[in-house]
N, C-alpha and C positions, 0 to 999 in steps of 0.2 A: 432486542428484536434484530435478527440478521438481515443485511441489505443484499438485495439481488438485482443485477442488471439484465434485461432481456432485450437483445437486440435482433430484430427481424422485420424484414420490410412487408411482411404479410401481417396485416392488422389483426385478422381473424385468429391466426396462430398466437399473436402477442396476447390478445385479449383472454384465449383459453388458458395460456400458461400462468398469465397474470392472474387470473382467478385462483387457480390450484396453487401457486405460490403464496397467495395471500391467506389460503384456508390453512398452509402449512405455517404460517406466522411471519412471513417474510415482508419487509418494507420494499416495494417494488419500484424501480424505475425503468422505463422503456426508452428505447432508440429504435429509429426506422430506417437509418442508413448508417454506412459504415463510419462517415465522417462524425456524425452524432454520437456514434457508439464510442469512439475512440476518445473524443472530447469529454464525454461523460465518465468514460472509465477512468481517466487521468486526473481528473478534478475531483472525484469522490472517493470514498473509502466503501469497497464492497467486499462481501464474504465470499461470492461466487459470481460468475458471469455466464450467461447463456448466449451463444453467438452464432448466427446464421452465417453461413459462407457466402451465399450469392445476395449480396446486398448492394444497393446503388452507391454510387461515387467511390467507395473504397470497398473491397471484398473482406469477408470475415478472416481469411488468412493473413492479410496485410494487417489488419487490426490486432489480431493475435500477435503477430511479431512485434509490433510496436508496443503493445501492453507489456510483453515479456521483457522488453529492455528496461522497464522501471519497477515491475511488479511481479509478485509470484503468485497473485490471486488466483484460485482454480478457475478454469475455463472450460466450458463443455460447448463443443461445437455441434451445433443442430442444422442438418443440411439434407437436400434431397439426392446430393451426389453421393452415390453408394460405391463407387469404385475403390477397391484397395489402396490404388495409389493416392487417392484423396484422403482417405483415413490415414494412411502413413505420413502424409505430409502434415495433417492437422497435429497428429501427435509429436511429429518431429520438431515442430516449430513452437510446442509448448502446450497444447491443448492437453487437459487432463483425462477427457473422455470424448466420444465422437458417437453421436446420435443420428441414425439416418430416418428421414420423413418417408411415409406417415409413421408416426409413433403414438404411443399411449402417454397421455400426460402424466398419468399414474407412474409409468416408468421413469419418466424424467424426475419427477420428484424423488423417486426411490435412488435414482442414480446421484442426484443431488445430495441426498441424506448420506448415501455412502461416502461420497468425496469429502463431505464436511467432517464426518467420523474419522476419517484418515487424517485429515489436515489439522484437526484439533486435538488428536490422541497424545501428542507431546506437549503438555503444557508448560513446557520450559522454553518453549520457542515463541518469541514475541515479534509479531510483525505490524508494520505500518508503512503505507505506501510501497516504496521498493526497498525498504530496510527490513532486515530479519535477523534477530539476535537469538542465538543458541545458548542458553545459560548452563546447559549441561555440558557442552564442549568448550564453551567460551569462545565462540566464533561469530563473526558478523558477516553478513553479505549484504551488498548494495546490487539489487537485480541479480545477476548471476555472477558478479564479481566477488571474491572473498577478499575482505580488507583486514590485514593483520593489526590488531590492537592489543595492548597490554590489558591486564586484568582490571586495572583502576578505570582505564578508558571505557571499556565495555561496561562497567558498572555505572559510571557517569551517564554515558549514552543511554542505557536502559532505564535509568531513573528518570531523565529528561523525557525520553519518548514515550514512556508509559503513563506519563504525567502531562500529556499535550497541552501547552499554553500555560502551565502553572509556571510560575517564576520562582526559581530557588535562589535564595541568597548563598553567598560564599560560605557563610557559616553552617548554613543547613546542608549543603553537599558536603562539607567536612564532616559533620556529624554522622550523615547517612552512609557516606562511602569509606570514609576513614574510621570512623567510630568516635564516641564522645572523649576517649582518653588520648586522642591524637593532640599533640601540642604543636600543630602547624598553624599557618595563617592564610589568608585570602590569596596570598601569591601562589600557594601550592595548587589551588583550584585553578587560577588564571593560567598558569603555566600548563596545566594538563589540558585545560579547554583549548589552548592555542595549539598544542601537539594534536588533539583529536580532531580539530578542524582541518588541519593541514594534512592528515592522512583522509580523512573523508573526502576533502576536496579533490583528491587524485581520480574519483569516480563520479560522474555526473548524478546529481540527484536534485533536480529543479523543483521538486514538490515539497521539499522540507529543508529546514535549516536549524542550526542551534544560533539563536539570537542573543544579543546582549541587550538587557534592559538596564540602561544606565543609571547608576546610583543604587541599583537593587541586586541585579544577579543575572542568570541565564534560563532560557527556557527552550523548548523544542516547539517549532512551530511550522505546520503544514502551510505551504504558500508556493505559488508558481512564479511569482514576480517580484522577489525580493530585490532591491537594487543591489549591484555588485558590491558597493561599500557600505553595506547595511551595518556592520559592526561599528563603523564610525559616525554614524548618524549622531547629531547632537540631541535631537528632539525624538525620541522614539514614538510619539503620538502621530508623527507624520506616517507610519506604518498604518495607522487605523483606515486610511484610504484604499488600502490594497485588500482586495477580497481574496481569502484564501480558499483552497478546496474544501468542500463541505463535507462535515461527518454526518451521515444521514440518521 
């Protein structure tokens, strides 16, 4: 089931769009002001976002800008403002489409289906939070920033990120990334993880991290509030009190 965020201060519009989205098979989350929309967008995983422009507290343009700093999730702006300058602004700051009110809910759903077809056409691109890994080109982006990694570093990151919260031992990483015939040891994994973390940490990614589970191995974890010295924590159970972003 795909997840959609519908953000609009008009409860009637939200109700109609929610009903249509549910009929399309979406799990729907709603927000009624810009601040709520932004908090919800950065603390959950969505496949697409419908975002009104003229919302209380924070307008949709600013919400879109902030989301684009950490995520490539498709965004459709929905608004009564039909000036060309507003449409251009919305698209320039990262929106994937722009729909003017009044609109047909069926058309909105058709636009959503079209965007999702385009964004899922390349099955070799893996995305989570603001992380995007292209396995065709062996490239990685955090938000809009391209991060140069080696082939092995990308393979390690992809393995961990595509198995969120699964702990991999050093031997399991050696087998999966280097192959069963590789005669290395756990220090090879540790050195690659160390270099990988150093490269990733040059670009902000507060919603996820590669964490160490002491005595076991490594895992990819979605979280907003890991301590800065998380890799040195002696008792990893302390992290259980931290509430990570939710996968809906």
